[in-house]
TORKOL-4160 file (C-alpha; in steps of 0.2 Angstrom, whole numbers, padded with zeros to 4 digits, m for minus):
396
<pt num="1" X="0000" Y="0000" Z="0000"/>
<pt num="2" X="0014" Y="0012" Z="0004"/>
<pt num="3" X="0022" Y="0009" Z="m0013"/>
<pt num="4" X="0006" Y="0013" Z="m0022"/>
<pt num="5" X="0003" Y="0029" Z="m0012"/>
<pt num="6" X="0021" Y="0035" Z="m0015"/>
<pt num="7" X="0018" Y="0031" Z="m0034"/>
<pt num="8" X="0002" Y="0041" Z="m0034"/>
<pt num="9" X="0010" Y="0055" Z="m0024"/>
<pt num="10" X="0024" Y="0056" Z="m0037"/>
<pt num="11" X="0011" Y="0056" Z="m0051"/>
<pt num="12" X="0002" Y="0070" Z="m0042"/>
<pt num="13" X="0018" Y="0080" Z="m0040"/>
<pt num="14" X="0022" Y="0078" Z="m0059"/>
<pt num="15" X="0004" Y="0084" Z="m0065"/>
<pt num="16" X="0005" Y="0098" Z="m0052"/>
<pt num="17" X="0022" Y="0103" Z="m0059"/>
<pt num="18" X="0015" Y="0103" Z="m0077"/>
<pt num="19" X="0000" Y="0113" Z="m0072"/>
<pt num="20" X="0011" Y="0126" Z="m0063"/>
<pt num="21" X="0024" Y="0127" Z="m0078"/>
<pt num="22" X="0012" Y="0125" Z="m0092"/>
<pt num="23" X="0018" Y="0141" Z="m0101"/>
<pt num="24" X="0036" Y="0136" Z="m0101"/>
<pt num="25" X="0034" Y="0118" Z="m0107"/>
<pt num="26" X="0019" Y="0123" Z="m0118"/>
<pt num="27" X="0029" Y="0134" Z="m0129"/>
<pt num="28" X="0044" Y="0123" Z="m0129"/>
<pt num="29" X="0034" Y="0108" Z="m0135"/>
<pt num="30" X="0025" Y="0120" Z="m0148"/>
<pt num="31" X="0042" Y="0125" Z="m0155"/>
<pt num="32" X="0047" Y="0106" Z="m0156"/>
<pt num="33" X="0031" Y="0101" Z="m0165"/>
<pt num="34" X="0031" Y="0116" Z="m0177"/>
<pt num="35" X="0050" Y="0112" Z="m0182"/>
<pt num="36" X="0046" Y="0094" Z="m0184"/>
<pt num="37" X="0031" Y="0097" Z="m0195"/>
<pt num="38" X="0040" Y="0109" Z="m0206"/>
<pt num="39" X="0055" Y="0098" Z="m0207"/>
<pt num="40" X="0044" Y="0084" Z="m0213"/>
<pt num="41" X="0033" Y="0094" Z="m0225"/>
<pt num="42" X="0048" Y="0103" Z="m0233"/>
<pt num="43" X="0057" Y="0087" Z="m0236"/>
<pt num="44" X="0071" Y="0091" Z="m0224"/>
<pt num="45" X="0075" Y="0108" Z="m0231"/>
<pt num="46" X="0071" Y="0117" Z="m0214"/>
<pt num="47" X="0086" Y="0109" Z="m0205"/>
<pt num="48" X="0099" Y="0112" Z="m0219"/>
<pt num="49" X="0114" Y="0122" Z="m0214"/>
<pt num="50" X="0110" Y="0136" Z="m0227"/>
<pt num="51" X="0092" Y="0137" Z="m0221"/>
<pt num="52" X="0097" Y="0137" Z="m0203"/>
<pt num="53" X="0109" Y="0152" Z="m0206"/>
<pt num="54" X="0095" Y="0161" Z="m0216"/>
<pt num="55" X="0083" Y="0158" Z="m0201"/>
<pt num="56" X="0095" Y="0167" Z="m0189"/>
<pt num="57" X="0099" Y="0181" Z="m0201"/>
<pt num="58" X="0081" Y="0184" Z="m0205"/>
<pt num="59" X="0075" Y="0184" Z="m0187"/>
<pt num="60" X="0089" Y="0192" Z="m0178"/>
<pt num="61" X="0081" Y="0209" Z="m0177"/>
<pt num="62" X="0065" Y="0201" Z="m0170"/>
<pt num="63" X="0075" Y="0192" Z="m0156"/>
<pt num="64" X="0085" Y="0208" Z="m0152"/>
<pt num="65" X="0069" Y="0218" Z="m0150"/>
<pt num="66" X="0059" Y="0204" Z="m0141"/>
<pt num="67" X="0070" Y="0204" Z="m0126"/>
<pt num="68" X="0067" Y="0223" Z="m0123"/>
<pt num="69" X="0049" Y="0221" Z="m0127"/>
<pt num="70" X="0047" Y="0208" Z="m0114"/>
<pt num="71" X="0053" Y="0220" Z="m0100"/>
<pt num="72" X="0041" Y="0233" Z="m0107"/>
<pt num="73" X="0026" Y="0221" Z="m0107"/>
<pt num="74" X="0031" Y="0213" Z="m0090"/>
<pt num="75" X="0030" Y="0231" Z="m0083"/>
<pt num="76" X="0012" Y="0232" Z="m0089"/>
<pt num="77" X="0015" Y="0243" Z="m0105"/>
<pt num="78" X="0017" Y="0241" Z="m0123"/>
<pt num="79" X="0028" Y="0249" Z="m0137"/>
<pt num="80" X="0021" Y="0251" Z="m0154"/>
<pt num="81" X="0035" Y="0262" Z="m0160"/>
<pt num="82" X="0049" Y="0250" Z="m0161"/>
<pt num="83" X="0047" Y="0246" Z="m0180"/>
<pt num="84" X="0048" Y="0265" Z="m0184"/>
<pt num="85" X="0062" Y="0269" Z="m0172"/>
<pt num="86" X="0072" Y="0254" Z="m0180"/>
<pt num="87" X="0069" Y="0261" Z="m0197"/>
<pt num="88" X="0073" Y="0279" Z="m0192"/>
<pt num="89" X="0090" Y="0274" Z="m0184"/>
<pt num="90" X="0094" Y="0263" Z="m0198"/>
<pt num="91" X="0091" Y="0278" Z="m0210"/>
<pt num="92" X="0101" Y="0289" Z="m0199"/>
<pt num="93" X="0116" Y="0277" Z="m0198"/>
<pt num="94" X="0115" Y="0275" Z="m0217"/>
<pt num="95" X="0116" Y="0294" Z="m0219"/>
<pt num="96" X="0131" Y="0296" Z="m0207"/>
<pt num="97" X="0140" Y="0282" Z="m0216"/>
<pt num="98" X="0136" Y="0284" Z="m0234"/>
<pt num="99" X="0134" Y="0303" Z="m0236"/>
<pt num="100" X="0146" Y="0310" Z="m0222"/>
<pt num="101" X="0158" Y="0296" Z="m0221"/>
<pt num="102" X="0159" Y="0294" Z="m0203"/>
<pt num="103" X="0168" Y="0279" Z="m0195"/>
<pt num="104" X="0157" Y="0264" Z="m0192"/>
<pt num="105" X="0161" Y="0262" Z="m0174"/>
<pt num="106" X="0157" Y="0280" Z="m0171"/>
<pt num="107" X="0140" Y="0278" Z="m0181"/>
<pt num="108" X="0135" Y="0263" Z="m0170"/>
<pt num="109" X="0138" Y="0272" Z="m0154"/>
<pt num="110" X="0129" Y="0287" Z="m0160"/>
<pt num="111" X="0114" Y="0277" Z="m0166"/>
<pt num="112" X="0113" Y="0268" Z="m0150"/>
<pt num="113" X="0113" Y="0284" Z="m0140"/>
<pt num="114" X="0099" Y="0291" Z="m0152"/>
<pt num="115" X="0089" Y="0276" Z="m0149"/>
<pt num="116" X="0091" Y="0277" Z="m0130"/>
<pt num="117" X="0086" Y="0296" Z="m0131"/>
<pt num="118" X="0070" Y="0292" Z="m0141"/>
<pt num="119" X="0065" Y="0278" Z="m0129"/>
<pt num="120" X="0069" Y="0290" Z="m0115"/>
<pt num="121" X="0058" Y="0304" Z="m0122"/>
<pt num="122" X="0043" Y="0292" Z="m0124"/>
<pt num="123" X="0047" Y="0284" Z="m0107"/>
<pt num="124" X="0046" Y="0301" Z="m0099"/>
<pt num="125" X="0029" Y="0305" Z="m0104"/>
<pt num="126" X="0023" Y="0287" Z="m0100"/>
<pt num="127" X="0032" Y="0286" Z="m0083"/>
<pt num="128" X="0030" Y="0304" Z="m0076"/>
<pt num="129" X="0015" Y="0311" Z="m0085"/>
<pt num="130" X="0005" Y="0294" Z="m0084"/>
<pt num="131" X="0000" Y="0295" Z="m0102"/>
<pt num="132" X="m0005" Y="0278" Z="m0108"/>
<pt num="133" X="0010" Y="0269" Z="m0117"/>
<pt num="134" X="m0002" Y="0264" Z="m0131"/>
<pt num="135" X="m0005" Y="0282" Z="m0135"/>
<pt num="136" X="0013" Y="0289" Z="m0133"/>
<pt num="137" X="0021" Y="0275" Z="m0144"/>
<pt num="138" X="0007" Y="0275" Z="m0157"/>
<pt num="139" X="0012" Y="0294" Z="m0159"/>
<pt num="140" X="0030" Y="0289" Z="m0159"/>
<pt num="141" X="0026" Y="0276" Z="m0173"/>
<pt num="142" X="0019" Y="0289" Z="m0184"/>
<pt num="143" X="0032" Y="0302" Z="m0180"/>
<pt num="144" X="0047" Y="0292" Z="m0183"/>
<pt num="145" X="0040" Y="0284" Z="m0199"/>
<pt num="146" X="0038" Y="0301" Z="m0206"/>
<pt num="147" X="0055" Y="0306" Z="m0200"/>
<pt num="148" X="0062" Y="0291" Z="m0209"/>
<pt num="149" X="0054" Y="0296" Z="m0225"/>
<pt num="150" X="0061" Y="0314" Z="m0223"/>
<pt num="151" X="0079" Y="0308" Z="m0219"/>
<pt num="152" X="0079" Y="0296" Z="m0234"/>
<pt num="153" X="0069" Y="0308" Z="m0246"/>
<pt num="154" X="0060" Y="0294" Z="m0252"/>
<pt num="155" X="0075" Y="0285" Z="m0258"/>
<pt num="156" X="0086" Y="0270" Z="m0252"/>
<pt num="157" X="0103" Y="0274" Z="m0246"/>
<pt num="158" X="0117" Y="0262" Z="m0248"/>
<pt num="159" X="0128" Y="0251" Z="m0251"/>
<pt num="160" X="0138" Y="0251" Z="m0235"/>
<pt num="161" X="0156" Y="0247" Z="m0232"/>
<pt num="162" X="0160" Y="0229" Z="m0228"/>
<pt num="163" X="0164" Y="0233" Z="m0210"/>
<pt num="164" X="0146" Y="0238" Z="m0207"/>
<pt num="165" X="0139" Y="0224" Z="m0216"/>
<pt num="166" X="0148" Y="0212" Z="m0205"/>
<pt num="167" X="0136" Y="0217" Z="m0191"/>
<pt num="168" X="0123" Y="0206" Z="m0199"/>
<pt num="169" X="0130" Y="0196" Z="m0213"/>
<pt num="170" X="0147" Y="0191" Z="m0207"/>
<pt num="171" X="0153" Y="0175" Z="m0199"/>
<pt num="172" X="0165" Y="0170" Z="m0186"/>
<pt num="173" X="0182" Y="0168" Z="m0194"/>
<pt num="174" X="0192" Y="0152" Z="m0190"/>
<pt num="175" X="0208" Y="0158" Z="m0182"/>
<pt num="176" X="0214" Y="0139" Z="m0182"/>
<pt num="177" X="0213" Y="0138" Z="m0201"/>
<pt num="178" X="0201" Y="0139" Z="m0216"/>
<pt num="179" X="0196" Y="0120" Z="m0217"/>
<pt num="180" X="0179" Y="0114" Z="m0212"/>
<pt num="181" X="0172" Y="0112" Z="m0199"/>
<pt num="182" X="0175" Y="0130" Z="m0192"/>
<pt num="183" X="0185" Y="0125" Z="m0176"/>
<pt num="184" X="0182" Y="0142" Z="m0167"/>
<pt num="185" X="0163" Y="0140" Z="m0170"/>
<pt num="186" X="0163" Y="0123" Z="m0163"/>
<pt num="187" X="0173" Y="0129" Z="m0148"/>
<pt num="188" X="0161" Y="0143" Z="m0145"/>
<pt num="189" X="0145" Y="0133" Z="m0148"/>
<pt num="190" X="0149" Y="0118" Z="m0139"/>
<pt num="191" X="0157" Y="0128" Z="m0125"/>
<pt num="192" X="0141" Y="0138" Z="m0123"/>
<pt num="193" X="0131" Y="0121" Z="m0122"/>
<pt num="194" X="0142" Y="0114" Z="m0109"/>
<pt num="195" X="0141" Y="0131" Z="m0099"/>
<pt num="196" X="0122" Y="0131" Z="m0100"/>
<pt num="197" X="0121" Y="0112" Z="m0094"/>
<pt num="198" X="0133" Y="0116" Z="m0080"/>
<pt num="199" X="0123" Y="0131" Z="m0074"/>
<pt num="200" X="0107" Y="0120" Z="m0074"/>
<pt num="201" X="0115" Y="0106" Z="m0064"/>
<pt num="202" X="0122" Y="0119" Z="m0052"/>
<pt num="203" X="0105" Y="0127" Z="m0049"/>
<pt num="204" X="0097" Y="0110" Z="m0047"/>
<pt num="205" X="0109" Y="0105" Z="m0034"/>
<pt num="206" X="0106" Y="0122" Z="m0025"/>
<pt num="207" X="0087" Y="0119" Z="m0025"/>
<pt num="208" X="0089" Y="0101" Z="m0019"/>
<pt num="209" X="0100" Y="0107" Z="m0005"/>
<pt num="210" X="0087" Y="0119" Z="0002"/>
<pt num="211" X="0072" Y="0108" Z="m0002"/>
<pt num="212" X="0064" Y="0119" Z="m0015"/>
<pt num="213" X="0067" Y="0108" Z="m0031"/>
<pt num="214" X="0049" Y="0105" Z="m0038"/>
<pt num="215" X="0054" Y="0100" Z="m0055"/>
<pt num="216" X="0053" Y="0081" Z="m0057"/>
<pt num="217" X="0070" Y="0073" Z="m0061"/>
<pt num="218" X="0065" Y="0065" Z="m0077"/>
<pt num="219" X="0059" Y="0082" Z="m0083"/>
<pt num="220" X="0075" Y="0090" Z="m0078"/>
<pt num="221" X="0085" Y="0077" Z="m0087"/>
<pt num="222" X="0075" Y="0077" Z="m0103"/>
<pt num="223" X="0074" Y="0096" Z="m0105"/>
<pt num="224" X="0092" Y="0099" Z="m0103"/>
<pt num="225" X="0097" Y="0084" Z="m0113"/>
<pt num="226" X="0086" Y="0091" Z="m0127"/>
<pt num="227" X="0093" Y="0108" Z="m0126"/>
<pt num="228" X="0111" Y="0102" Z="m0125"/>
<pt num="229" X="0109" Y="0090" Z="m0140"/>
<pt num="230" X="0100" Y="0103" Z="m0150"/>
<pt num="231" X="0114" Y="0116" Z="m0147"/>
<pt num="232" X="0128" Y="0104" Z="m0151"/>
<pt num="233" X="0120" Y="0098" Z="m0167"/>
<pt num="234" X="0116" Y="0115" Z="m0173"/>
<pt num="235" X="0134" Y="0121" Z="m0170"/>
<pt num="236" X="0140" Y="0106" Z="m0179"/>
<pt num="237" X="0129" Y="0110" Z="m0194"/>
<pt num="238" X="0133" Y="0128" Z="m0195"/>
<pt num="239" X="0152" Y="0125" Z="m0192"/>
<pt num="240" X="0152" Y="0114" Z="m0207"/>
<pt num="241" X="0144" Y="0127" Z="m0218"/>
<pt num="242" X="0151" Y="0145" Z="m0215"/>
<pt num="243" X="0152" Y="0145" Z="m0196"/>
<pt num="244" X="0142" Y="0155" Z="m0183"/>
<pt num="245" X="0135" Y="0171" Z="m0190"/>
<pt num="246" X="0141" Y="0187" Z="m0181"/>
<pt num="247" X="0123" Y="0192" Z="m0177"/>
<pt num="248" X="0120" Y="0175" Z="m0168"/>
<pt num="249" X="0134" Y="0179" Z="m0156"/>
<pt num="250" X="0126" Y="0196" Z="m0153"/>
<pt num="251" X="0109" Y="0188" Z="m0150"/>
<pt num="252" X="0117" Y="0175" Z="m0138"/>
<pt num="253" X="0125" Y="0188" Z="m0128"/>
<pt num="254" X="0109" Y="0199" Z="m0127"/>
<pt num="255" X="0099" Y="0184" Z="m0122"/>
<pt num="256" X="0111" Y="0179" Z="m0108"/>
<pt num="257" X="0113" Y="0197" Z="m0102"/>
<pt num="258" X="0094" Y="0200" Z="m0101"/>
<pt num="259" X="0090" Y="0183" Z="m0094"/>
<pt num="260" X="0102" Y="0187" Z="m0080"/>
<pt num="261" X="0095" Y="0205" Z="m0078"/>
<pt num="262" X="0077" Y="0200" Z="m0077"/>
<pt num="263" X="0080" Y="0185" Z="m0065"/>
<pt num="264" X="0095" Y="0189" Z="m0054"/>
<pt num="265" X="0095" Y="0208" Z="m0052"/>
<pt num="266" X="0086" Y="0220" Z="m0041"/>
<pt num="267" X="0080" Y="0231" Z="m0056"/>
<pt num="268" X="0073" Y="0215" Z="m0064"/>
<pt num="269" X="0063" Y="0210" Z="m0049"/>
<pt num="270" X="0057" Y="0228" Z="m0048"/>
<pt num="271" X="0050" Y="0227" Z="m0066"/>
<pt num="272" X="0041" Y="0211" Z="m0062"/>
<pt num="273" X="0034" Y="0219" Z="m0046"/>
<pt num="274" X="0028" Y="0235" Z="m0055"/>
<pt num="275" X="0019" Y="0224" Z="m0068"/>
<pt num="276" X="0011" Y="0212" Z="m0055"/>
<pt num="277" X="0004" Y="0226" Z="m0044"/>
<pt num="278" X="0010" Y="0244" Z="m0047"/>
<pt num="279" X="0002" Y="0251" Z="m0032"/>
<pt num="280" X="0010" Y="0238" Z="m0020"/>
<pt num="281" X="0027" Y="0241" Z="m0029"/>
<pt num="282" X="0025" Y="0260" Z="m0026"/>
<pt num="283" X="0020" Y="0258" Z="m0008"/>
<pt num="284" X="0035" Y="0246" Z="m0005"/>
<pt num="285" X="0047" Y="0260" Z="m0010"/>
<pt num="286" X="0051" Y="0256" Z="m0028"/>
<pt num="287" X="0053" Y="0271" Z="m0039"/>
<pt num="288" X="0042" Y="0265" Z="m0052"/>
<pt num="289" X="0043" Y="0280" Z="m0063"/>
<pt num="290" X="0062" Y="0278" Z="m0065"/>
<pt num="291" X="0061" Y="0260" Z="m0068"/>
<pt num="292" X="0048" Y="0262" Z="m0082"/>
<pt num="293" X="0058" Y="0276" Z="m0089"/>
<pt num="294" X="0073" Y="0265" Z="m0090"/>
<pt num="295" X="0063" Y="0251" Z="m0097"/>
<pt num="296" X="0058" Y="0262" Z="m0112"/>
<pt num="297" X="0075" Y="0269" Z="m0114"/>
<pt num="298" X="0082" Y="0251" Z="m0115"/>
<pt num="299" X="0069" Y="0247" Z="m0128"/>
<pt num="300" X="0074" Y="0262" Z="m0139"/>
<pt num="301" X="0092" Y="0256" Z="m0139"/>
<pt num="302" X="0088" Y="0239" Z="m0144"/>
<pt num="303" X="0076" Y="0245" Z="m0158"/>
<pt num="304" X="0091" Y="0255" Z="m0164"/>
<pt num="305" X="0102" Y="0240" Z="m0164"/>
<pt num="306" X="0089" Y="0230" Z="m0173"/>
<pt num="307" X="0088" Y="0244" Z="m0186"/>
<pt num="308" X="0106" Y="0244" Z="m0189"/>
<pt num="309" X="0106" Y="0225" Z="m0191"/>
<pt num="310" X="0092" Y="0226" Z="m0204"/>
<pt num="311" X="0100" Y="0239" Z="m0214"/>
<pt num="312" X="0117" Y="0230" Z="m0213"/>
<pt num="313" X="0108" Y="0214" Z="m0219"/>
<pt num="314" X="0099" Y="0222" Z="m0233"/>
<pt num="315" X="0115" Y="0233" Z="m0237"/>
<pt num="316" X="0103" Y="0248" Z="m0239"/>
<pt num="317" X="0091" Y="0259" Z="m0228"/>
<pt num="318" X="0074" Y="0260" Z="m0236"/>
<pt num="319" X="0059" Y="0271" Z="m0232"/>
<pt num="320" X="0048" Y="0255" Z="m0229"/>
<pt num="321" X="0060" Y="0246" Z="m0218"/>
<pt num="322" X="0053" Y="0241" Z="m0201"/>
<pt num="323" X="0035" Y="0240" Z="m0207"/>
<pt num="324" X="0026" Y="0228" Z="m0196"/>
<pt num="325" X="0041" Y="0224" Z="m0185"/>
<pt num="326" X="0031" Y="0230" Z="m0169"/>
<pt num="327" X="0018" Y="0217" Z="m0173"/>
<pt num="328" X="0030" Y="0202" Z="m0175"/>
<pt num="329" X="0039" Y="0207" Z="m0159"/>
<pt num="330" X="0024" Y="0209" Z="m0148"/>
<pt num="331" X="0017" Y="0193" Z="m0155"/>
<pt num="332" X="0033" Y="0184" Z="m0151"/>
<pt num="333" X="0033" Y="0190" Z="m0133"/>
<pt num="334" X="0015" Y="0185" Z="m0130"/>
<pt num="335" X="0017" Y="0168" Z="m0139"/>
<pt num="336" X="0032" Y="0166" Z="m0128"/>
<pt num="337" X="0021" Y="0166" Z="m0112"/>
<pt num="338" X="0021" Y="0184" Z="m0107"/>
<pt num="339" X="0004" Y="0190" Z="m0099"/>
<pt num="340" X="m0006" Y="0204" Z="m0106"/>
<pt num="341" X="m0009" Y="0210" Z="m0088"/>
<pt num="342" X="0010" Y="0211" Z="m0085"/>
<pt num="343" X="0021" Y="0204" Z="m0071"/>
<pt num="344" X="0023" Y="0187" Z="m0080"/>
<pt num="345" X="0036" Y="0182" Z="m0094"/>
<pt num="346" X="0053" Y="0176" Z="m0097"/>
<pt num="347" X="0067" Y="0181" Z="m0109"/>
<pt num="348" X="0069" Y="0163" Z="m0115"/>
<pt num="349" X="0051" Y="0162" Z="m0118"/>
<pt num="350" X="0051" Y="0178" Z="m0128"/>
<pt num="351" X="0066" Y="0171" Z="m0138"/>
<pt num="352" X="0057" Y="0154" Z="m0141"/>
<pt num="353" X="0041" Y="0164" Z="m0146"/>
<pt num="354" X="0052" Y="0174" Z="m0159"/>
<pt num="355" X="0059" Y="0158" Z="m0166"/>
<pt num="356" X="0041" Y="0150" Z="m0167"/>
<pt num="357" X="0036" Y="0165" Z="m0178"/>
<pt num="358" X="0052" Y="0164" Z="m0188"/>
<pt num="359" X="0051" Y="0145" Z="m0191"/>
<pt num="360" X="0033" Y="0147" Z="m0197"/>
<pt num="361" X="0038" Y="0162" Z="m0209"/>
<pt num="362" X="0052" Y="0152" Z="m0215"/>
<pt num="363" X="0043" Y="0135" Z="m0217"/>
<pt num="364" X="0028" Y="0143" Z="m0226"/>
<pt num="365" X="0039" Y="0153" Z="m0238"/>
<pt num="366" X="0048" Y="0136" Z="m0242"/>
<pt num="367" X="0031" Y="0128" Z="m0246"/>
<pt num="368" X="0026" Y="0143" Z="m0257"/>
<pt num="369" X="0012" Y="0149" Z="m0246"/>
<pt num="370" X="0007" Y="0166" Z="m0250"/>
<pt num="371" X="0009" Y="0181" Z="m0238"/>
<pt num="372" X="m0010" Y="0183" Z="m0236"/>
<pt num="373" X="m0011" Y="0166" Z="m0229"/>
<pt num="374" X="0004" Y="0168" Z="m0219"/>
<pt num="375" X="m0003" Y="0183" Z="m0210"/>
<pt num="376" X="m0019" Y="0174" Z="m0207"/>
<pt num="377" X="m0010" Y="0159" Z="m0199"/>
<pt num="378" X="0001" Y="0170" Z="m0188"/>
<pt num="379" X="m0014" Y="0180" Z="m0182"/>
<pt num="380" X="m0023" Y="0164" Z="m0177"/>
<pt num="381" X="m0008" Y="0158" Z="m0168"/>
<pt num="382" X="m0007" Y="0174" Z="m0158"/>
<pt num="383" X="m0025" Y="0173" Z="m0154"/>
<pt num="384" X="m0023" Y="0155" Z="m0148"/>
<pt num="385" X="m0009" Y="0161" Z="m0137"/>
<pt num="386" X="m0019" Y="0175" Z="m0129"/>
<pt num="387" X="m0034" Y="0164" Z="m0127"/>
<pt num="388" X="m0023" Y="0151" Z="m0118"/>
<pt num="389" X="m0016" Y="0165" Z="m0107"/>
<pt num="390" X="m0034" Y="0171" Z="m0102"/>
<pt num="391" X="m0040" Y="0153" Z="m0099"/>
<pt num="392" X="m0025" Y="0148" Z="m0089"/>
<pt num="393" X="m0027" Y="0163" Z="m0077"/>
<pt num="394" X="m0045" Y="0160" Z="m0075"/>
<pt num="395" X="m0042" Y="0142" Z="m0069"/>
<pt num="396" X="m0028" Y="0147" Z="m0057"/>
């Protein structure tokens, strides 16, 4: 009888853990299923090294902006201006490089500062004047779309020097030789996979030591084995093609940095506190105005970086650049498990959501599905994610 009761207890703990973490595991399973589906229906094209490279290059700007948008949404706000800000900064960078011949490193710094100032201006009205973020950033979307057209005078500006193009289309050089596979890419990719695995094991041991480890051991092993194998295989595939893209390194650094910031730092906990209950956060002594202001300033800087990445990838700045970016970024964050009400979400979830959108775009394009149907399908996926969020909150 005791063995049966212990087995039932373990099963109850497992189902309870699944219910409590349905967001995290749900989006991970969704990504796996979507990737497996498109790998089959495309005849194996999805996982080819050249297509994996294109997948990273084409979705890098979404991932970059998604980590910033997550913090904005967690804080209980929204930013509709990111696509226009990215286009404006990309146009400004093109003007400085092509027309005025400024050095690329200086242009990158100036562009990031401009993005931060734009985000700070919008954040000021939202944080200190309590104007709804929807209205402020909607105005920003219109203003900076118009300024982009004014800067470019209705024309594209380009091409860029190779130094600037390397930001988006370059690859990690192999300092150990030119033969395949790219040894440096293997070292970086496999090293990162081992570090991630080690950190997960270390955290698990710490939780077990204090008796707060609630994830079943089988789940822990399966999840981390899957992540490790996926990273190791992807690194091997890319190393045998052209190596790891430069923008992949940029994305990886940003994801690690913002995951640490949101989960391990005081300001990260304050952002979640403000989104969870703004009044309680204010009463507890949190300077919510400053935190919201910094959150929007950060979003502006990341939008600026994304704008430069897009311009570098296209080798030109165009008046229509950035159109619809804000919708893809917001959709990625919500699909990744963030709550509409704020206070809930993870950086990894936002990144997974971005890749769900990217894999769907890439797979449907390979299959020759028209842009009209693609928009319909993406809209339905977003609606399903929101319905899931609402139904999950009503049950809890």
